[in-house]
N, C-alpha and C positions, 0 to 999 in steps of 0.2 A: 353667109358661113354658119353652120348649123354648132350647136354646143360640143358635140363629139369632136368636129374639127378644131375648133379653138382649143380644148383639153388637149389633143392630140399634139399640137403645135406648140403649146405650153409645155408639154413634157420633153418634147426634142430638145426645145430651147433650154429646160432645166438641165439635160443630161448633158448639154454641150458645156455651158457654164461649170458644171462640176468636173467636166474633161479639163476644160482650161484652167481652173483652179489646180487641179492635180499637176499639170504640164508645167505650170507658174511654178508652183512648190518645188518640182524636181529639178527645174532650171537655176532656183535658189539653191537647192542643194548642190550644184554643181557650182556655183559661183566660190571664186577666190577669196578668201577673206583676208588676203596679203597684196601687196603689190610687188612685182618683181621686173627684172629687165635683164636677159642673157647678154654678158659680153665674153663672147667665145666661148672658151670652157667652164666659165665661172659666171653664176646666176645671182645676180644683187637682190636680198630680196628686203623689203620694211614692211613689218606688221601693222600696216596702217592702210584704212580703205573706208570711201565716203559712200553711202547711199542715200538716196532722197526718196522718202514716202510719204505717200498719199493715202491716208485712212489705213497704212499698215507700218510696220516696222520690222524691215529685215533683218533676220538674224538677232533679235534682239535676246533670243534664249539661249544664245551661245555660252556653252561652259567654259571656253577656253580665253578669252579676249573680255576687257573694259569695253564697255560701251560709253559714250556720250551720245544721248537724245537732245538736239535742240528743235524745240516746239515752235514753230514759226505762225501757224494759224490754228484757230479752233480751240479744243480742250479735249486734256485725257483724264481717263477715272481708271484709276488702276490700284492692285495690291504689289505693295512692295515689302516682301518679307514679313508677308500676313498682315501688313498695316495699310490701312485704307488711304488713298491720296489722290487730288484732284488738284490740277493746274491747266490755266487758262495761258496764252501765248502772249507773250514770250518767257518762256523758261526752258531751265537746263535740268536734265535730269541725269545722273552718275551712275551708273551701274558696274558692281565689278564680276569677275567670273564665277562668282558665289552667290550672288543675289538672284531671290526668286521675283521675276517679275511678271505679273498676270493683269494683261489689258483687257479692260470690260469692253465686249463686242458693242458695236453701232456707234462709235466714236467719229465724226467728221475731224479731221486736222490735215496739217502737212507739216513735215519734221525732216528734219537730218538727223540720220545716225551714223556716227563714225566709230568703227570697230580698231582694235588698237591693243597691243601688248605693252605694258609699262617701259620696257627697255626704250621704246621709243622716244622716252623723257631724257632717260639717264640708264646707262648700260648697268648699273648697280640694281634697278629697281625689277627684281626676282619677286615673282608673290611670296614666296617663302620670308624674303628678307622684309618686304612690306608688311605682311600680316604679324611678323614679330613686334612690331612696334620699335625696331632697332633704331631709326632715323627720328624719332621723337626725340632724341636725347642729345642732335646733334644742332638745336639751334643757332643761330649766327654764321652758319657755314652755309656753302653754294649748295650742296647737295640737299642740305635742309630748305633752301627756297624751293629746288626741285619738288622736293616732296610735298611740300605746302599745294603744288599746282595738282598734283595727282591724289592727294589724299581724302580728296570727296569719292572719288571710286570703290576707296577699301572700307573707309570707316563710315560711320552715323553717328555724330554727334554736334555739340553746339560750335565747333571749329569748322568743320565739315559736314553738313546736311547733304543729304541724297539727291535732294532736288530743291529748286528755288527759282523764283521769277526773277526777272530783272527789267529796267525801265526800257518801254517800246523804242525808245528812240537810240538805242544801241543795236537794236536787231539787226538793222541795214548793215552793219558795219559788221556783226559777227556773221551774216551770211555772204558777205563779200570774201572773209577771211575762210569761210568752209570752201567756197568756191576756189579759192585759191591753192588750196591743199589739194581738191580733186583735180584741177588743172595740173599741176605738178605729177602728182602721181599717174594722170593718164598721158599726158603729152613727153615726160622724161626728155626735156629739150636739152639738158647737158649733164655733164657727171656728177652737179650739184642737186639733182633733182631728191634725192634722199634726204638729204641735209634741209634745203629749201621747203619740202613739203612739211618736215618734222619742225622746222623753224615758224611755219605758220600755223600750227597746232598748238605749239607752246605759246605764240601770240593769242591765239584762242582763248586757251586756259588762263591765261594770265589776265587778260581782260575781264573774261567771266569770274573771276576772283574778286576783281575791285567791283564789277558790277553788283554781284552778290553783298559785298563786304559794305557796300554805300547803301545798298536800296533802301536800307530801313533808316537811313538817316534823310530824309527827303524836306524839310521845313526850311525855314527861313533863317534860323538862326546859324550861327559860323560853321559848326561842324556840318549842318545840312546844307550850307553853301559850298564849302569843300568838296561835299560829295559832289554836288553839281558839275563841279571844277573837273574832277574824275573823271564824270561821264563825257564830260565835252573834251578833254586831253585824249582818251579813249577813242574818239570817235572820229578824232582828226590828228593822229599822231603822225600820219605821214605826210600831213601838209603843213606848210609856212603857218606858225602864228605869233604873232604880233600882240603885244600888250594893248595896242587900240582895239585890235579883234574881240579880246576876251573882256575888254571895259564895254564895248558896244555889246555884246551878247549878254552880258549881266546887267546893264544899266546901273553902273558903279563908276565913281573915278577912279584914278591910279593911285590914290592914296588909301583911299577906301579899301580898296583890292588888296593892295600890299599888305595893309594893316591885320586884315582877316587871314590873309596865309601866314603870315609871322606869328600871329597869336595861336593860329591852330597847327602849324606844320614847323615852326622856328624857319621858314623860308620864305623869301620873297617870292612873287608868283611865277616869274619867267625860271626862276633857280627852281623851283618847284616842278614846272613843267619839266625842265631840262632833265632833273632827277627821276621824273617817271620814265622818260624816254632812255636815259642811262641805265636805268632798273633793267629795262627790256632787252636792251642792247648786251646786259652783263649775262642774261637766260643766252642768246643766241650765239655770244663767243665763247662761252663755256659748254654749250651743249650740241653745238653743231660746227660745221667747216666753212659755212659762208664767208666769202671775202668779206674785210672790214668796209671796204668802200661801197660794198652791196647792203649791209648793214647802215651804214653812214645814210643813202640813199632813201632805205624805207622808213627812216628817222627824219627825212626832210632835209637833210644836211646835203647839199650840193657839194660842198667842199670837204673832202674825207680829212684835210688838217686840221679844219676847224672841229670838226667831231671828235679827232683825236685829242685837242686840246679841250673840249668841254667834259669828254668821258675822262680825261685824267684830273681835272680839276673836281668831279665826281667822284672817283674811287681811289686817287693816288698813284693809278697806273695808268699807263698806255693801255690801250686795248689788244696789242698784241701780247704785252706783258700780263696782261689780266688772262687772256686765251691760255699762255703757257703754266701761268702760276694753279690756275684751279683744275687744271688736268695732271697735276703732280700727285 
């Protein structure tokens, strides 16, 4: 084969690649950035959708939705609102509808990108109300707790950074949660799919909050030890966890474990674990309609009555009453 033949073939291949890129781009533009299901004359719409990107972040420049980028492999170099940043996996990047995100070309990575509108967390979360700082003054309320889950997307400060690394051991659990979100949105197995997909998204943001909050404290002092406990609890919230499992995992005896927990949190280790579980249960009760028995099962309680007892001890209310009171 002579040089001209090779050049001709290369030219044809280059043109074919360009056409394919245009076709893929057009297909992306036609993609729905929400999930829906038609029930007779009614269409149920949830502004939540998951994409998996390999060396690309589909719709990351969308100006109507917030975007959560979960970097699983590789590294990303980018400018966010004119500020250069670089993160290696695993990391989370929180983008609002207003953020200017410019990705540097040539990066090799794998990532998930979740597009959503803030109301999927709480109906009160319109962009206008979020940007007004209205919810900053509601500390102590359930809506303030929801607000902390989403604040990273709206603002960029010491409380809510726009991007953060998290511990590698948590990545597998985060990916499982995203796959659960995607599965619920695609399969829609029953009438609870809108609530269940949102509940998994809330769980993801909840765990990321604790991953980031404790990521800077990884030493062997008491605070660092509790940070590692948070990490362990987050990765196993849906599993049975015993005191013996924890002492074996961390190489300490029961007395030392409980002393550290009481000194740092005011609670024994198992009370601390249950408090963490009940905190997540509170989000699901106030922000979704998934049944109480399902919440109990997802937090490793086979007996809903025992879950009710633990929840009442932690909050002073039954799950049903808590759900009712937080919606007044």
